[in-house]
PASEKOL-82391 format. One record per residue: z, y, x of N, C-alpha, C in turn. Coordinates in nm, 2 decimals, padded with zeros to 4 digits. Layout:
[rec [Z Y X] [Z Y X] [Z Y X]] ...
This chain:
[rec [-00.08 02.89 04.22] [-00.20 02.96 04.20] [-00.21 03.03 04.07]] [rec [-00.25 03.15 04.06] [-00.26 03.23 03.94] [-00.39 03.18 03.86]] [rec [-00.38 03.17 03.73] [-00.50 03.14 03.65] [-00.54 03.26 03.57]] [rec [-00.67 03.30 03.59] [-00.72 03.42 03.53] [-00.83 03.39 03.43]] [rec [-00.83 03.44 03.31] [-00.94 03.41 03.21] [-01.07 03.48 03.25]] [rec [-01.18 03.41 03.22] [-01.31 03.47 03.24] [-01.36 03.53 03.11]] [rec [-01.41 03.65 03.11] [-01.47 03.71 02.99] [-01.61 03.76 03.02]] [rec [-01.67 03.83 02.93] [-01.81 03.88 02.96] [-01.91 03.80 02.88]] [rec [-02.03 03.78 02.93] [-02.13 03.71 02.86] [-02.12 03.56 02.87]] [rec [-02.05 03.50 02.77] [-02.02 03.36 02.77] [-02.12 03.28 02.68]] [rec [-02.22 03.36 02.63] [-02.33 03.30 02.55] [-02.46 03.36 02.60]] [rec [-02.57 03.29 02.57] [-02.70 03.35 02.60] [-02.80 03.28 02.50]] [rec [-02.92 03.35 02.50] [-03.03 03.29 02.41] [-03.16 03.29 02.49]] [rec [-03.23 03.18 02.47] [-03.37 03.16 02.52] [-03.45 03.15 02.40]] [rec [-03.54 03.25 02.37] [-03.61 03.26 02.25] [-03.74 03.18 02.25]] [rec [-03.78 03.13 02.36] [-03.92 03.07 02.37] [-04.02 03.17 02.42]] [rec [-03.98 03.29 02.43] [-04.06 03.40 02.49] [-04.05 03.39 02.64]] [rec [-04.16 03.35 02.72] [-04.15 03.35 02.86] [-04.10 03.49 02.91]] [rec [-04.01 03.49 03.02] [-03.99 03.39 03.12] [-03.89 03.28 03.08]] [rec [-03.86 03.27 02.95] [-03.77 03.16 02.91] [-03.64 03.16 02.98]] [rec [-03.58 03.28 03.00] [-03.46 03.29 03.07] [-03.35 03.36 02.99]] [rec [-03.23 03.33 03.02] [-03.12 03.41 02.96] [-03.03 03.46 03.08]] [rec [-02.98 03.58 03.06] [-02.90 03.64 03.17] [-02.77 03.69 03.12]] [rec [-02.67 03.70 03.20] [-02.54 03.75 03.16] [-02.45 03.79 03.29]] [rec [-02.34 03.85 03.26] [-02.25 03.89 03.37] [-02.11 03.86 03.32]] [rec [-02.03 03.79 03.41] [-01.90 03.75 03.38] [-01.80 03.85 03.45]] [rec [-01.68 03.86 03.38] [-01.58 03.95 03.44] [-01.45 03.87 03.43]] [rec [-01.35 03.93 03.50] [-01.22 03.86 03.51] [-01.12 03.95 03.43]] [rec [-01.04 03.88 03.34] [-00.94 03.95 03.26] [-00.81 03.94 03.34]] [rec [-00.79 04.03 03.44] [-00.68 04.02 03.53] [-00.56 04.10 03.48]] [rec [-00.57 04.17 03.37] [-00.46 04.25 03.32] [-00.43 04.36 03.42]] [rec [-00.30 04.37 03.46] [-00.25 04.47 03.55] [-00.27 04.43 03.70]] [rec [-00.31 04.31 03.72] [-00.33 04.26 03.86] [-00.47 04.32 03.92]] [rec [-00.47 04.34 04.04] [-00.60 04.39 04.11] [-00.66 04.27 04.18]] [rec [-00.79 04.26 04.15] [-00.87 04.15 04.22] [-00.90 04.20 04.36]] [rec [-00.87 04.12 04.46] [-00.89 04.15 04.60] [-01.03 04.09 04.64]] [rec [-01.05 03.97 04.60] [-01.17 03.90 04.64] [-01.21 03.80 04.53]] [rec [-01.34 03.77 04.52] [-01.39 03.67 04.42] [-01.51 03.60 04.47]] [rec [-01.51 03.47 04.43] [-01.63 03.39 04.47] [-01.66 03.30 04.36]] [rec [-01.78 03.33 04.30] [-01.83 03.26 04.18] [-01.92 03.14 04.22]] [rec [-01.91 03.03 04.15] [-01.99 02.91 04.18] [-02.02 02.84 04.04]] [rec [-02.13 02.77 04.04] [-02.16 02.68 03.92] [-02.08 02.56 03.93]] [rec [-02.00 02.53 03.82] [-01.92 02.41 03.81] [-02.01 02.29 03.78]] [rec [-02.07 02.29 03.66] [-02.16 02.18 03.62] [-02.29 02.25 03.57]] [rec [-02.40 02.19 03.61] [-02.54 02.24 03.57] [-02.56 02.20 03.43]] [rec [-02.65 02.28 03.36] [-02.69 02.25 03.22] [-02.78 02.12 03.22]] [rec [-02.79 02.07 03.10] [-02.87 01.94 03.08] [-03.02 01.98 03.07]] [rec [-03.05 02.09 03.01] [-03.19 02.12 02.98] [-03.25 02.23 03.06]] [rec [-03.19 02.27 03.17] [-03.24 02.38 03.25] [-03.16 02.39 03.38]] [rec [-03.18 02.50 03.45] [-03.11 02.53 03.57] [-03.04 02.66 03.56]] [rec [-02.94 02.68 03.64] [-02.87 02.81 03.64] [-02.83 02.85 03.78]] [rec [-02.83 02.98 03.81] [-02.78 03.03 03.93] [-02.68 03.14 03.91]] [rec [-02.60 03.17 04.00] [-02.50 03.28 03.98] [-02.48 03.35 04.11]] [rec [-02.46 03.48 04.10] [-02.43 03.57 04.22] [-02.28 03.55 04.25]] [rec [-02.26 03.50 04.37] [-02.12 03.47 04.41] [-02.03 03.58 04.42]] [rec [-02.08 03.70 04.43] [-02.00 03.82 04.44] [-01.97 03.90 04.31]] [rec [-02.07 03.89 04.22] [-02.06 03.97 04.09] [-02.04 03.89 03.97]] [rec [-02.07 03.76 03.97] [-02.06 03.68 03.85] [-02.18 03.69 03.76]] [rec [-02.29 03.75 03.80] [-02.41 03.76 03.72] [-02.49 03.63 03.73]] [rec [-02.52 03.57 03.61] [-02.59 03.44 03.61] [-02.72 03.45 03.54]] [rec [-02.81 03.35 03.57] [-02.94 03.34 03.51] [-02.97 03.20 03.48]] [rec [-03.00 03.17 03.35] [-03.03 03.04 03.30] [-03.18 03.03 03.28]] [rec [-03.25 02.93 03.33] [-03.39 02.90 03.30] [-03.41 02.77 03.24]] [rec [-03.47 02.76 03.12] [-03.49 02.63 03.05] [-03.59 02.55 03.13]] [rec [-03.58 02.42 03.13] [-03.67 02.33 03.19] [-03.81 02.34 03.12]] [rec [-03.92 02.37 03.18] [-04.04 02.38 03.11] [-04.09 02.25 03.04]] [rec [-04.06 02.14 03.10] [-04.11 02.01 03.04] [-04.02 01.99 02.91]] [rec [-03.89 02.01 02.92] [-03.81 02.00 02.80] [-03.85 02.09 02.69]] [rec [-03.88 02.22 02.73] [-03.92 02.32 02.63] [-04.05 02.28 02.56]] [rec [-04.14 02.23 02.64] [-04.28 02.19 02.59] [-04.27 02.08 02.48]] [rec [-04.16 02.00 02.49] [-04.15 01.89 02.39] [-04.08 01.93 02.26]] [rec [-04.03 02.05 02.26] [-03.96 02.09 02.13] [-04.06 02.12 02.02]] [rec [-04.01 02.09 01.90] [-04.09 02.12 01.78] [-04.09 02.27 01.76]] [rec [-04.19 02.33 01.69] [-04.19 02.47 01.66] [-04.06 02.50 01.58]] [rec [-03.99 02.61 01.62] [-03.87 02.66 01.56] [-03.75 02.57 01.57]] [rec [-03.76 02.46 01.65] [-03.65 02.37 01.67] [-03.54 02.45 01.76]] [rec [-03.42 02.43 01.72] [-03.31 02.50 01.80] [-03.22 02.40 01.86]] [rec [-03.20 02.41 01.99] [-03.11 02.32 02.07] [-03.01 02.41 02.14]] [rec [-02.90 02.35 02.18] [-02.80 02.42 02.26] [-02.78 02.35 02.40]] [rec [-02.75 02.43 02.49] [-02.73 02.38 02.63] [-02.60 02.45 02.68]] [rec [-02.54 02.39 02.78] [-02.42 02.46 02.84] [-02.40 02.43 02.98]] [rec [-02.33 02.51 03.05] [-02.29 02.49 03.19] [-02.16 02.55 03.21]] [rec [-02.09 02.52 03.32] [-01.96 02.57 03.35] [-01.97 02.65 03.48]] [rec [-01.88 02.75 03.49] [-01.87 02.84 03.61] [-01.72 02.83 03.66]] [rec [-01.71 02.85 03.78] [-01.57 02.86 03.84] [-01.56 02.98 03.93]] [rec [-01.45 03.04 03.94] [-01.43 03.15 04.03] [-01.29 03.13 04.10]] [rec [-01.29 03.17 04.23] [-01.16 03.16 04.31] [-01.16 03.29 04.39]] [rec [-01.04 03.32 04.44] [-01.02 03.44 04.52] [-00.88 03.47 04.53]] [rec [-00.85 03.60 04.57] [-00.71 03.64 04.58] [-00.69 03.77 04.49]] [rec [-00.56 03.78 04.45] [-00.52 03.89 04.36] [-00.40 03.95 04.41]] [rec [-00.39 04.09 04.40] [-00.28 04.16 04.45] [-00.16 04.15 04.35]] [rec [-00.04 04.12 04.40] [00.08 04.12 04.31] [00.19 04.19 04.38]] [rec [00.30 04.20 04.31] [00.41 04.27 04.37] [00.47 04.20 04.49]] [rec [00.44 04.07 04.51] [00.49 03.99 04.62] [00.38 03.96 04.72]] [rec [00.27 04.03 04.72] [00.16 04.01 04.81] [00.04 03.95 04.74]] [rec [-00.06 03.92 04.82] [-00.18 03.86 04.77] [-00.16 03.71 04.74]] [rec [-00.20 03.67 04.62] [-00.19 03.53 04.58] [-00.33 03.47 04.55]] [rec [-00.35 03.34 04.56] [-00.48 03.28 04.52] [-00.49 03.27 04.37]] [rec [-00.61 03.28 04.31] [-00.63 03.26 04.17] [-00.75 03.18 04.15]] [rec [-00.77 03.13 04.03] [-00.89 03.06 03.99] [-00.91 03.08 03.84]] [rec [-01.04 03.05 03.80] [-01.07 03.06 03.66] [-01.19 02.97 03.63]] [rec [-01.20 02.92 03.51] [-01.31 02.83 03.47] [-01.36 02.87 03.33]] [rec [-01.49 02.87 03.31] [-01.54 02.91 03.17] [-01.67 02.82 03.15]] [rec [-01.70 02.80 03.02] [-01.82 02.73 02.97] [-01.91 02.83 02.91]] [rec [-02.04 02.83 02.95] [-02.14 02.92 02.90] [-02.23 02.84 02.80]] [rec [-02.25 02.89 02.68] [-02.34 02.82 02.58] [-02.47 02.89 02.57]] [rec [-02.58 02.82 02.57] [-02.71 02.87 02.56] [-02.78 02.82 02.44]] [rec [-02.84 02.91 02.36] [-02.91 02.87 02.24] [-03.06 02.89 02.27]] [rec [-03.14 02.79 02.24] [-03.29 02.79 02.27] [-03.36 02.79 02.13]] [rec [-03.44 02.89 02.10] [-03.50 02.91 01.97] [-03.63 02.98 01.98]] [rec [-03.72 02.96 01.88] [-03.84 03.03 01.87] [-03.83 03.17 01.81]] [rec [-03.93 03.25 01.81] [-03.93 03.38 01.75] [-04.05 03.40 01.66]] [rec [-04.02 03.44 01.54] [-04.14 03.45 01.45] [-04.10 03.52 01.32]] [rec [-04.21 03.57 01.25] [-04.19 03.62 01.11] [-04.20 03.51 01.01]] [rec [-04.16 03.54 00.89] [-04.17 03.44 00.78] [-04.30 03.46 00.71]] [rec [-04.36 03.36 00.65] [-04.48 03.37 00.57] [-04.46 03.47 00.46]] [rec [-04.57 03.54 00.42] [-04.56 03.64 00.32] [-04.53 03.78 00.37]] [rec [-04.47 03.79 00.49] [-04.45 03.92 00.55] [-04.57 04.00 00.56]] [rec [-04.57 04.13 00.52] [-04.69 04.21 00.53] [-04.69 04.29 00.66]] [rec [-04.80 04.27 00.74] [-04.82 04.33 00.87] [-04.92 04.44 00.85]] [rec [-04.90 04.56 00.91] [-04.99 04.67 00.90] [-05.12 04.64 00.99]] [rec [-05.23 04.66 00.93] [-05.36 04.65 00.99] [-05.44 04.79 00.97]] [rec [-05.55 04.81 01.04] [-05.63 04.93 01.01] [-05.67 04.94 00.86]] [rec [-05.67 04.83 00.79] [-05.71 04.84 00.65] [-05.60 04.83 00.55]] [rec [-05.47 04.85 00.61] [-05.36 04.84 00.52] [-05.27 04.72 00.55]] [rec [-05.16 04.70 00.48] [-05.07 04.59 00.50] [-05.14 04.46 00.45]] [rec [-05.13 04.35 00.53] [-05.18 04.22 00.48] [-05.07 04.12 00.51]] [rec [-05.06 04.02 00.42] [-04.97 03.91 00.44] [-05.00 03.84 00.57]] [rec [-04.90 03.80 00.64] [-04.92 03.75 00.78] [-04.98 03.61 00.77]] [rec [-04.96 03.53 00.66] [-05.02 03.40 00.65] [-05.17 03.41 00.62]] [rec [-05.22 03.52 00.59] [-05.36 03.54 00.57] [-05.44 03.58 00.69]] [rec [-05.37 03.62 00.80] [-05.43 03.67 00.92] [-05.49 03.55 01.00]] [rec [-05.59 03.59 01.08] [-05.65 03.49 01.17] [-05.67 03.55 01.31]] [rec [-05.70 03.46 01.40] [-05.73 03.50 01.54] [-05.85 03.60 01.53]] [rec [-05.84 03.71 01.60] [-05.94 03.82 01.60] [-05.91 03.93 01.51]] [rec [-05.83 03.91 01.41] [-05.79 04.02 01.32] [-05.72 04.13 01.39]] [rec [-05.75 04.26 01.37] [-05.68 04.36 01.43] [-05.55 04.40 01.36]] [rec [-05.44 04.43 01.44] [-05.31 04.47 01.39] [-05.28 04.61 01.45]] [rec [-05.22 04.69 01.37] [-05.17 04.82 01.42] [-05.05 04.81 01.51]] [rec [-05.05 04.87 01.63] [-04.93 04.87 01.71] [-04.89 05.01 01.74]] [rec [-04.76 05.03 01.77] [-04.71 05.16 01.79] [-04.77 05.23 01.92]] [rec [-04.80 05.15 02.02] [-04.84 05.21 02.15] [-04.99 05.21 02.17]] [rec [-05.06 05.11 02.12] [-05.20 05.10 02.16] [-05.30 05.09 02.04]] [rec [-05.26 05.14 01.93] [-05.35 05.14 01.81] [-05.38 05.00 01.77]] [rec [-05.50 04.97 01.72] [-05.54 04.84 01.67] [-05.56 04.75 01.79]] [rec [-05.50 04.63 01.78] [-05.51 04.52 01.88] [-05.54 04.39 01.81]] [rec [-05.63 04.31 01.87] [-05.67 04.18 01.80] [-05.56 04.07 01.83]] [rec [-05.55 03.99 01.73] [-05.47 03.87 01.74] [-05.54 03.77 01.84]] [rec [-05.47 03.72 01.94] [-05.52 03.62 02.03] [-05.48 03.48 01.99]] [rec [-05.37 03.46 01.93] [-05.32 03.33 01.90] [-05.22 03.34 01.78]] [rec [-05.23 03.25 01.68] [-05.14 03.26 01.57] [-05.11 03.12 01.53]] [rec [-04.98 03.09 01.49] [-04.94 02.95 01.45] [-04.83 02.96 01.36]] [rec [-04.82 02.86 01.27] [-04.71 02.86 01.17] [-04.64 02.72 01.17]] [rec [-04.52 02.72 01.12] [-04.44 02.59 01.11] [-04.35 02.61 00.98]] [rec [-04.34 02.50 00.92] [-04.26 02.49 00.79] [-04.13 02.42 00.81]] [rec [-04.02 02.48 00.76] [-03.89 02.43 00.77] [-03.84 02.40 00.62]] [rec [-03.80 02.27 00.60] [-03.76 02.24 00.46] [-03.62 02.29 00.44]] [rec [-03.58 02.29 00.31] [-03.44 02.33 00.28] [-03.34 02.24 00.34]] [rec [-03.37 02.11 00.35] [-03.28 02.01 00.41] [-03.26 02.04 00.56]] [rec [-03.36 02.08 00.62] [-03.35 02.11 00.77] [-03.27 02.24 00.79]] [rec [-03.29 02.34 00.70] [-03.21 02.46 00.71] [-03.06 02.43 00.69]] [rec [-03.03 02.35 00.59] [-02.89 02.31 00.57] [-02.83 02.24 00.69]] [rec [-02.91 02.15 00.75] [-02.86 02.08 00.86] [-02.84 02.16 00.99]] [rec [-02.92 02.27 01.00] [-02.92 02.36 01.11] [-02.92 02.50 01.07]] [rec [-02.80 02.56 01.04] [-02.80 02.70 00.99] [-02.86 02.80 01.08]] [rec [-02.86 02.77 01.21] [-02.92 02.86 01.31] [-03.07 02.89 01.29]] [rec [-03.13 02.80 01.21] [-03.27 02.82 01.18] [-03.30 02.91 01.06]] [rec [-03.19 02.94 00.99] [-03.21 03.03 00.87] [-03.26 03.16 00.91]] [rec [-03.34 03.23 00.83] [-03.38 03.36 00.86] [-03.28 03.47 00.84]] [rec [-03.30 03.58 00.90] [-03.22 03.70 00.88] [-03.29 03.79 00.77]] [rec [-03.22 03.83 00.67] [-03.28 03.92 00.57] [-03.24 04.06 00.60]] [rec [-03.34 04.14 00.62] [-03.32 04.29 00.65] [-03.36 04.36 00.52]] [rec [-03.27 04.40 00.44] [-03.30 04.45 00.31] [-03.37 04.59 00.32]] [rec [-03.44 04.62 00.21] [-03.52 04.74 00.21] [-03.42 04.86 00.23]] [rec [-03.46 04.95 00.32] [-03.39 05.07 00.35] [-03.27 05.06 00.45]] [rec [-03.24 04.93 00.49] [-03.12 04.91 00.58] [-03.14 04.97 00.72]] [rec [-03.26 04.99 00.76] [-03.29 05.05 00.89] [-03.32 05.20 00.89]] [rec [-03.32 05.26 00.77] [-03.35 05.40 00.75] [-03.42 05.42 00.62]] [rec [-03.45 05.54 00.59] [-03.52 05.57 00.46] [-03.66 05.49 00.45]] [rec [-03.66 05.40 00.35] [-03.78 05.32 00.33] [-03.82 05.23 00.45]] [rec [-03.72 05.19 00.53] [-03.75 05.11 00.64] [-03.65 04.99 00.64]] [rec [-03.69 04.87 00.62] [-03.83 04.83 00.57] [-03.85 04.88 00.43]] [rec [-03.97 04.88 00.39] [-04.00 04.92 00.25] [-03.98 04.82 00.15]] [rec [-03.96 04.69 00.19] [-03.91 04.59 00.10] [-03.84 04.49 00.20]] [rec [-03.77 04.39 00.14] [-03.69 04.30 00.22] [-03.78 04.23 00.33]] [rec [-03.73 04.23 00.45] [-03.80 04.16 00.56] [-03.72 04.04 00.61]] [rec [-03.79 03.93 00.62] [-03.72 03.81 00.67] [-03.79 03.77 00.80]] [rec [-03.70 03.75 00.90] [-03.75 03.71 01.04] [-03.65 03.60 01.09]] [rec [-03.70 03.53 01.19] [-03.61 03.43 01.26] [-03.49 03.51 01.32]] [rec [-03.38 03.44 01.35] [-03.26 03.51 01.40] [-03.28 03.57 01.53]] [rec [-03.37 03.52 01.62] [-03.39 03.58 01.75] [-03.51 03.68 01.75]] [rec [-03.57 03.70 01.64] [-03.68 03.80 01.64] [-03.63 03.94 01.66]] [rec [-03.69 04.01 01.75] [-03.63 04.14 01.79] [-03.69 04.26 01.70]] [rec [-03.60 04.35 01.66] [-03.64 04.46 01.58] [-03.62 04.59 01.66]] [rec [-03.71 04.69 01.65] [-03.70 04.81 01.72] [-03.60 04.90 01.65]] [rec [-03.50 04.95 01.72] [-03.40 05.05 01.66] [-03.41 05.18 01.74]] [rec [-03.37 05.29 01.67] [-03.37 05.42 01.73] [-03.25 05.49 01.69]] [rec [-03.22 05.61 01.76] [-03.11 05.69 01.72] [-03.03 05.74 01.84]] [rec [-02.94 05.84 01.81] [-02.86 05.89 01.92] [-02.77 05.79 01.99]] [rec [-02.72 05.69 01.91] [-02.64 05.59 01.98] [-02.71 05.51 02.07]] [rec [-02.84 05.48 02.04] [-02.93 05.40 02.13] [-02.95 05.47 02.26]] [rec [-02.98 05.60 02.25] [-03.00 05.68 02.37] [-02.87 05.70 02.45]] [rec [-02.76 05.71 02.39] [-02.63 05.73 02.46] [-02.60 05.60 02.53]] [rec [-02.62 05.48 02.47] [-02.59 05.36 02.53] [-02.69 05.31 02.64]] [rec [-02.82 05.34 02.61] [-02.92 05.28 02.70] [-02.99 05.38 02.78]] [rec [-02.98 05.51 02.75] [-03.06 05.61 02.82] [-03.20 05.61 02.78]] [rec [-03.24 05.54 02.67] [-03.37 05.54 02.62] [-03.37 05.56 02.47]] [rec [-03.47 05.63 02.41] [-03.46 05.66 02.27] [-03.48 05.54 02.18]] [rec [-03.54 05.43 02.23] [-03.56 05.31 02.15] [-03.53 05.19 02.22]] [rec [-03.49 05.08 02.15] [-03.46 04.95 02.21] [-03.49 04.84 02.11]] [rec [-03.50 04.72 02.17] [-03.53 04.60 02.08] [-03.40 04.52 02.07]] [rec [-03.36 04.47 01.95] [-03.24 04.40 01.93] [-03.27 04.27 01.85]] [rec [-03.22 04.16 01.88] [-03.24 04.04 01.81] [-03.18 04.06 01.67]] [rec [-03.25 04.01 01.57] [-03.21 04.03 01.43] [-03.07 03.98 01.40]] [rec [-03.03 03.87 01.46] [-02.90 03.81 01.44] [-02.79 03.90 01.48]] [rec [-02.82 03.99 01.58] [-02.72 04.08 01.63] [-02.71 04.21 01.55]] [rec [-02.79 04.22 01.45] [-02.78 04.33 01.35] [-02.71 04.30 01.23]] [rec [-02.66 04.17 01.22] [-02.60 04.13 01.09] [-02.46 04.19 01.06]] [rec [-02.41 04.27 01.15] [-02.29 04.35 01.12] [-02.33 04.48 01.06]] [rec [-02.46 04.51 01.05] [-02.50 04.64 00.99] [-02.51 04.62 00.84]] [rec [-02.49 04.72 00.76] [-02.50 04.71 00.61] [-02.64 04.67 00.57]] [rec [-02.65 04.57 00.48] [-02.78 04.53 00.43] [-02.85 04.43 00.51]] [rec [-02.79 04.38 00.62] [-02.86 04.29 00.71] [-02.77 04.16 00.72]] [rec [-02.82 04.04 00.69] [-02.74 03.92 00.69] [-02.82 03.80 00.70]] [rec [-02.76 03.69 00.74] [-02.83 03.56 00.74] [-02.86 03.52 00.59]] [rec [-02.98 03.48 00.57] [-03.02 03.44 00.43] [-02.97 03.30 00.41]] [rec [-02.89 03.28 00.31] [-02.82 03.15 00.29] [-02.88 03.07 00.17]] [rec [-03.00 03.12 00.12] [-03.06 03.05 00.00] [-03.11 02.91 00.05]] [rec [-03.14 02.83 -00.05] [-03.19 02.69 -00.01] [-03.34 02.69 -00.02]] [rec [-03.40 02.80 -00.01] [-03.55 02.80 -00.02] [-03.61 02.76 00.12]] [rec [-03.71 02.68 00.12] [-03.78 02.65 00.25] [-03.84 02.77 00.31]] [rec [-03.86 02.77 00.44] [-03.91 02.88 00.52] [-04.03 02.84 00.60]] [rec [-04.13 02.92 00.60] [-04.25 02.90 00.69] [-04.25 03.02 00.79]] [rec [-04.23 02.99 00.92] [-04.23 03.09 01.02] [-04.37 03.10 01.08]] [rec [-04.41 03.22 01.12] [-04.54 03.25 01.17] [-04.53 03.33 01.31]] [rec [-04.59 03.28 01.41] [-04.59 03.34 01.54] [-04.72 03.41 01.57]] [rec [-04.72 03.53 01.62] [-04.84 03.61 01.65] [-04.83 03.65 01.80]] [rec [-04.94 03.62 01.87] [-04.95 03.66 02.01] [-05.07 03.76 02.03]] [rec [-05.05 03.87 02.09] [-05.15 03.97 02.13] [-05.17 03.97 02.28]] [rec [-05.26 04.05 02.32] [-05.28 04.06 02.47] [-05.16 04.10 02.54]] [rec [-05.07 04.19 02.48] [-04.95 04.23 02.54] [-04.84 04.22 02.44]] [rec [-04.72 04.24 02.49] [-04.60 04.25 02.40] [-04.62 04.38 02.33]] [rec [-04.62 04.38 02.20] [-04.64 04.50 02.12] [-04.54 04.52 02.01]] [rec [-04.52 04.64 01.97] [-04.44 04.67 01.85] [-04.53 04.68 01.73]] [rec [-04.52 04.58 01.64] [-04.60 04.58 01.51] [-04.52 04.65 01.40]] [rec [-04.58 04.67 01.29] [-04.51 04.72 01.17] [-04.51 04.61 01.06]] [rec [-04.39 04.56 01.03] [-04.38 04.45 00.94] [-04.29 04.51 00.82]] [rec [-04.35 04.51 00.70] [-04.29 04.57 00.58] [-04.24 04.71 00.61]] [rec [-04.31 04.78 00.69] [-04.28 04.92 00.72] [-04.18 04.94 00.83]] [rec [-04.13 04.83 00.89] [-04.03 04.83 01.00] [-04.09 04.79 01.13]] [rec [-04.05 04.85 01.24] [-04.11 04.81 01.37] [-04.04 04.69 01.42]] [rec [-04.12 04.59 01.46] [-04.07 04.46 01.51] [-04.17 04.41 01.61]] [rec [-04.12 04.32 01.70] [-04.20 04.28 01.81] [-04.30 04.17 01.78]] [rec [-04.41 04.16 01.86] [-04.50 04.04 01.86] [-04.44 03.94 01.96]] [rec [-04.50 03.82 01.97] [-04.46 03.72 02.07] [-04.47 03.78 02.21]] [rec [-04.37 03.76 02.29] [-04.37 03.82 02.43] [-04.40 03.71 02.53]] [rec [-04.50 03.74 02.62] [-04.53 03.66 02.74] [-04.50 03.75 02.86]] [rec [-04.39 03.73 02.93] [-04.36 03.81 03.04] [-04.42 03.78 03.17]] [rec [-04.39 03.86 03.27] [-04.45 03.85 03.40] [-04.43 03.72 03.47]] [rec [-04.31 03.66 03.44] [-04.27 03.53 03.51] [-04.31 03.41 03.43]] [rec [-04.40 03.42 03.33] [-04.43 03.31 03.24] [-04.47 03.18 03.31]] [rec [-04.56 03.20 03.41] [-04.61 03.08 03.47] [-04.51 03.00 03.55]] [rec [-04.40 03.06 03.58] [-04.29 02.98 03.65] [-04.22 02.89 03.56]] [rec [-04.23 02.90 03.43] [-04.14 02.83 03.34] [-04.22 02.75 03.23]] [rec [-04.35 02.76 03.23] [-04.43 02.69 03.12] [-04.48 02.56 03.18]] [rec [-04.49 02.46 03.10] [-04.54 02.33 03.14] [-04.69 02.34 03.18]] [rec [-04.74 02.24 03.24] [-04.88 02.24 03.29] [-04.97 02.24 03.16]] [rec [-04.93 02.17 03.05] [-05.01 02.17 02.93] [-05.01 02.31 02.87]] [rec [-04.90 02.38 02.87] [-04.90 02.51 02.82] [-04.98 02.61 02.91]] [rec [-04.98 02.59 03.04] [-05.06 02.67 03.13] [-05.21 02.65 03.10]] [rec [-05.25 02.53 03.07] [-05.39 02.50 03.05] [-05.43 02.57 02.92]] [rec [-05.34 02.57 02.81] [-05.38 02.63 02.69] [-05.39 02.78 02.71]] [rec [-05.29 02.84 02.78] [-05.30 02.99 02.80] [-05.41 03.03 02.89]] [rec [-05.45 02.94 02.98] [-05.57 02.97 03.07] [-05.69 02.97 02.99]] [rec [-05.70 02.88 02.89] [-05.82 02.88 02.80] [-05.83 03.00 02.71]] [rec [-05.71 03.05 02.67] [-05.71 03.17 02.58] [-05.72 03.30 02.66]] [rec [-05.67 03.30 02.78] [-05.67 03.42 02.86] [-05.72 03.39 03.00]] [rec [-05.85 03.36 03.01] [-05.91 03.32 03.14] [-05.91 03.43 03.24]] [rec [-05.90 03.56 03.20] [-05.90 03.67 03.29] [-05.76 03.71 03.32]] [rec [-05.66 03.65 03.27] [-05.52 03.69 03.29] [-05.44 03.59 03.37]] [rec [-05.48 03.47 03.37] [-05.41 03.36 03.44] [-05.50 03.31 03.56]] [rec [-05.47 03.36 03.68] [-05.54 03.31 03.80] [-05.43 03.29 03.90]] [rec [-05.47 03.24 04.02] [-05.38 03.23 04.13] [-05.33 03.36 04.18]] [rec [-05.40 03.47 04.15] [-05.36 03.60 04.20] [-05.29 03.68 04.09]] [rec [-05.32 03.65 03.96] [-05.27 03.73 03.85] [-05.21 03.64 03.75]] [rec [-05.08 03.65 03.73] [-05.01 03.56 03.64] [-04.93 03.64 03.54]] [rec [-04.95 03.77 03.52] [-04.86 03.84 03.43] [-04.92 03.89 03.30]] [rec [-04.84 03.91 03.21] [-04.89 03.97 03.08] [-04.82 04.10 03.06]] [rec [-04.76 04.16 03.16] [-04.70 04.29 03.15] [-04.55 04.28 03.11]] [rec [-04.49 04.39 03.10] [-04.35 04.40 03.07] [-04.32 04.40 02.92]] [rec [-04.20 04.38 02.88] [-04.16 04.40 02.74] [-04.19 04.54 02.69]] [rec [-04.23 04.55 02.56] [-04.27 04.68 02.51] [-04.16 04.78 02.51]] [rec [-04.03 04.73 02.50] [-03.92 04.82 02.51] [-03.80 04.75 02.58]] [rec [-03.70 04.83 02.61] [-03.58 04.77 02.66] [-03.52 04.67 02.56]] [rec [-03.47 04.56 02.61] [-03.42 04.45 02.52] [-03.27 04.45 02.54]] [rec [-03.19 04.47 02.43] [-03.05 04.48 02.44] [-02.99 04.34 02.44]] [rec [-02.88 04.32 02.51] [-02.80 04.20 02.50] [-02.71 04.20 02.38]] [rec [-02.65 04.09 02.34] [-02.57 04.09 02.22] [-02.45 04.18 02.22]] [rec [-02.38 04.19 02.34] [-02.27 04.28 02.34] [-02.31 04.43 02.33]] [rec [-02.43 04.46 02.38] [-02.48 04.60 02.37] [-02.52 04.63 02.22]] [rec [-02.57 04.53 02.15] [-02.61 04.55 02.01] [-02.48 04.57 01.93]] [rec [-02.38 04.49 01.96] [-02.25 04.50 01.89] [-02.19 04.64 01.91]] [rec [-02.21 04.70 02.03] [-02.16 04.83 02.06] [-02.22 04.94 01.97]] [rec [-02.35 04.91 01.93] [-02.42 05.01 01.85] [-02.37 05.01 01.70]] [rec [-02.31 04.89 01.66] [-02.26 04.88 01.53] [-02.14 04.97 01.51]] 
C-alpha cells in the first residue's frame, strides 16, 4: 500500500466568537501520482469538542463543546486535537494501487479582545477602552454610532504570560498598516481580527476588504508578538452586531456573535444573552447577523504577505 502525506489546513482556531467553530480543508501530497479515489474519515475525536469531515473532499469542521467552553477562564487558551485518515486508490505505471494517509489536526481555543488603554473612536473623539461602559456609543465603519451592549475585562499576570506565550498580545506598531494606521502602537490578543485592504486582498478574495487574525499578520513589517514581561489587561466589547471599530486609528473588529451561536453556547450563556438581547434570542430568531467582513484563514493571510 502506498503512503501519501496529508497537507492543507492542519491547524485551526476557535476564538470564543460563536459559532465557536474552526474549519479547514485537507489535500493529498501525491506528487506525480494521480488520485483515483479518496475516502476521508475521522480517526480519533477531539477531547473538548466534536468534528465532522466530508468523505469526498477532506473539508472538516470542529465545534468546541459548549459546556467545556463555558468553564474556561477569560482569555484562557487551551489546545485540542483530532486525527483524520484517508484511503483510496492512486494511478501508477503498473496500474491502480491502494494508498492511505493519516494526519493530526491541532485546534487552539482563545478569546478575542483589545488591551486596556487602547483608544476607541466615539462620537466625542477617541476614549480609552477601559473607561467605556455599557450604553456608551462607539463609531463603526458601517452603521455610525452604536451603543455598547456588554463589556468585560480580565487581567493576565506576567507569570501567566511567560507560562503561556499564546496569551501574549500582538503589537501593531504605528504606521505598519498604512500612513498613520494605527496612529500609535496597537496591542490586541493574537486572535483579534484586523481589517485589511488593498489590491492583493481583492485579487485573493474578490472583495476589497477582509478580516485577518492579528497573529497571522506577524510576518508583516512592524507587527510582532509582544515579548515584554508587562502584565496585560484584555477588554471585550459586544455591540448589537459584529462591527468594525476604530482602535488607535486602525479598523478592528468588535466581539462577534454569529448566526449559529445558540447551537454552541451553554445554557447559562444562553440565559445571559437572552437577558441582554430579549428581542434577539427567541425560539424563532437566534441570529446576530453575519460577520462584518470576509474572514481569512491563516494560509490566505500568509499569501497576502
